[in-house]
C-alpha positions as CSV (number, residue, x, y, z in Angstrom):
1,L,87.3,79.2,116.1
2,N,86.7,82.7,117.5
3,F,85.3,83.7,113.9
4,V,82.9,80.4,114.0
5,F,81.9,81.0,117.6
6,Y,80.9,84.4,117.8
7,G,79.9,84.5,114.0
8,G,77.4,82.0,115.2
9,L,76.3,84.2,118.1
10,Y,75.7,87.3,115.6
11,A,74.2,85.2,113.1
12,I,71.7,82.4,114.6
13,P,69.6,85.0,116.0
14,Q,68.8,86.2,112.8
15,V,68.5,83.2,111.1
16,L,66.1,81.9,113.7
17,T,63.4,84.4,112.8
18,E,63.3,83.2,109.5
19,V,62.9,79.5,109.8
20,H,60.4,77.2,111.4
21,T,61.3,76.1,115.0
22,A,59.4,74.2,117.7
23,H,59.3,77.2,119.8
24,S,60.2,81.0,119.8
25,P,63.5,82.4,118.6
26,A,63.9,83.6,122.1
27,L,63.7,80.6,123.6
28,A,65.5,78.9,121.0
29,L,68.6,81.1,122.2
30,I,68.0,80.3,126.0
31,L,68.2,76.7,125.1
32,G,71.4,76.9,123.0
33,A,73.0,78.8,125.8
34,L,72.2,75.8,128.2
35,L,73.4,73.2,125.6
36,E,76.7,74.6,126.2
37,V,77.0,73.2,129.3
38,P,77.2,69.8,128.1
39,G,80.1,70.5,126.0
40,L,81.6,72.0,128.9
41,L,81.2,68.9,131.1
42,V,82.3,66.2,128.7
43,A,85.3,68.5,128.2
44,V,86.7,67.4,131.2
45,P,86.9,63.5,131.0
46,L,88.1,64.2,127.0
47,G,90.9,66.3,128.2
48,L,91.9,63.7,131.0
49,Y,91.9,60.7,128.7
50,M,92.3,61.9,124.9
51,D,95.4,63.5,123.3
52,R,94.7,67.1,122.4
53,R,95.5,66.9,118.8
54,P,93.3,64.0,118.0
55,L,90.6,65.7,120.3
56,L,91.2,69.2,118.3
57,C,90.5,67.4,115.1
58,L,87.5,65.4,116.6
59,C,86.0,68.9,117.4
60,G,86.9,70.6,114.0
61,L,85.0,67.1,112.8
62,L,81.9,67.9,115.0
63,M,81.4,71.6,114.4
64,S,81.6,71.3,110.3
65,C,78.9,68.5,110.6
66,S,77.0,70.1,113.0
67,I,77.2,73.5,111.1
68,L,76.2,71.9,107.4
69,A,73.3,69.8,109.4
70,F,72.1,73.6,110.6
71,T,72.3,75.1,107.4
72,F,70.9,72.3,105.0
73,G,68.1,71.7,107.5
74,G,67.4,75.2,107.8
75,M,67.2,75.7,103.8
76,Y,65.2,72.4,103.3
77,Q,63.0,72.3,106.2
78,H,60.0,73.2,104.2
79,G,59.7,69.7,102.8
80,D,59.3,67.5,105.5
81,Y,59.9,67.0,109.4
82,F,63.1,65.3,108.5
83,W,64.9,68.6,107.8
84,V,63.2,70.3,110.8
85,Y,64.9,67.8,113.0
86,M,68.4,67.9,111.3
87,F,68.0,72.0,111.6
88,Q,67.2,71.4,115.5
89,G,69.9,68.8,116.0
90,G,72.6,70.9,114.3
91,Y,71.7,73.8,116.2
92,A,72.2,71.6,119.6
93,A,75.3,69.9,118.3
94,F,77.0,73.1,117.3
95,K,76.5,74.6,120.4
96,C,77.9,71.5,122.4
97,S,80.7,71.2,120.3
98,A,81.9,75.3,120.1
99,A,81.9,75.0,123.9
100,L,84.1,71.8,123.6
101,S,86.4,73.3,121.1
102,F,86.9,76.3,123.0
103,V,88.2,74.4,126.2
104,T,90.2,72.2,124.4
105,V,91.9,74.9,122.3
106,Y,92.6,77.4,124.8
107,Q,94.0,74.4,127.0
108,Y,96.3,73.4,124.3
109,A,97.3,76.9,123.8
110,A,98.2,77.3,127.4
111,E,100.6,74.2,127.2
112,I,102.1,74.3,124.0
113,Y,104.6,77.4,124.9
114,P,107.3,77.4,127.2
115,T,107.2,78.6,130.7
116,N,109.5,81.6,129.9
117,C,106.9,83.0,127.2
118,R,103.7,81.3,127.8
119,V,101.6,84.2,129.1
120,A,102.9,86.4,126.0
121,G,102.3,83.2,123.6
122,T,98.9,82.6,125.0
123,S,98.0,86.5,124.8
124,V,98.9,86.5,121.1
125,A,96.8,83.2,120.5
126,F,93.5,84.8,122.4
127,G,94.3,88.4,120.6
128,A,94.5,86.8,117.3
129,G,91.2,85.0,118.0
130,R,89.5,88.0,118.8
131,L,90.2,89.8,115.6
132,G,88.2,86.5,113.9
133,A,85.2,87.5,116.5
134,I,85.1,91.1,115.3
135,I,85.8,90.2,111.6
136,A,82.6,87.6,112.0
137,P,79.8,90.2,111.9
138,V,81.1,92.0,109.0
139,A,81.5,88.8,106.9
140,F,78.2,87.7,107.6
141,E,76.5,90.9,106.6
142,S,79.0,91.2,103.5
143,L,77.9,87.5,102.4
144,M,74.2,88.1,103.3
145,W,74.1,91.3,100.8
146,Q,76.1,89.6,98.1
147,W,74.4,86.3,98.1
148,G,71.0,87.2,99.4
149,S,70.8,84.0,101.7
150,W,72.0,83.3,105.3
151,S,73.6,80.1,104.3
152,A,76.7,81.4,102.6
153,F,78.2,82.3,105.9
154,F,77.4,79.0,107.3
155,F,79.1,77.1,104.5
156,V,82.4,79.3,105.0
157,M,82.0,78.5,108.8
158,A,82.1,74.9,107.9
159,A,85.0,75.5,105.7
160,I,87.0,77.0,108.3
161,T,86.1,74.3,110.6
162,I,87.2,71.2,108.3
163,S,90.4,73.2,107.6
164,I,90.9,73.2,111.6
165,S,90.9,69.4,111.5
166,V,93.2,69.2,108.5
167,L,95.8,71.7,110.0
168,V,95.7,70.1,113.7
169,I,97.2,67.0,111.6
170,F,100.5,68.9,111.3
171,L,100.9,70.0,115.0
172,P,104.2,68.8,116.1
173,F,103.7,68.2,119.6
174,E,101.5,66.5,122.0
175,T,101.0,68.2,125.7
176,R,98.7,65.8,127.5
177,G,100.4,64.0,130.2
178,R,104.0,65.7,129.3
179,A,106.0,68.0,131.4
180,L,105.5,71.4,130.3
181,R,109.0,73.0,128.5
182,D,110.6,75.4,130.8
183,S,112.5,77.2,127.9
184,I,112.2,77.2,124.1
185,D,115.9,75.6,124.0
186,D,114.3,72.7,125.5
187,D,113.6,70.9,122.2
188,Q,111.9,67.7,121.7
189,P,110.7,65.6,118.8
190,A,107.7,65.7,116.9
191,D,105.3,63.4,118.5
192,P,103.3,61.1,116.3
193,F,99.5,62.3,115.2
194,M,97.9,58.9,116.7
195,P,100.9,56.8,118.7
196,C,98.2,53.9,118.4
197,L,98.5,53.8,114.7
198,Q,102.3,53.6,114.4
199,S,104.3,50.8,113.4
200,S,105.9,48.5,116.3
201,T,109.2,49.6,115.1
202,Y,108.7,53.3,115.9
203,G,108.2,52.0,119.4
204,A,111.2,49.8,119.3
205,A,113.1,53.0,118.0
206,G,111.7,55.1,120.7
């Protein structure tokens, strides 16, 4: 997630100088920063009423779709205004969904670890994420040099966000509305990804 978000922060200013926008690249960056606010605001009700893992899966899908819309819109926008609108819509959706994803991931990371190792666990998770942020600019420049286009990096970003949506399905524990564990010895059974889709026999057995 850090690779995608900070990679976007590094790459998008360079992309905006090469493609057509309705306003200057500087104004587009300011609007992009403001567009993160709706993502932060919508994270509050979604965090209260939606389970963490389905929400993480949704975040990954939203980010992948927005990145692909941004990429294809930027590549083909010389054809007609449909691609221009797709580019701008993808940019706005990416900024919103990235902010939503950060809130959700950090919340889940803080809840999944037991109390006796929560600080250490979340620190390792955040530190690993920062490695992705460090690698992202190098990856952009390498792909730009190798392929001669900024689009290759964004296709990699889209692949990463799609993989996030898939891997989230295999996370064993749901933390929303649950008492947080005090120790790693407090074992609990794996939770269904979407309880509403489970058969009635599962509920009876529980």
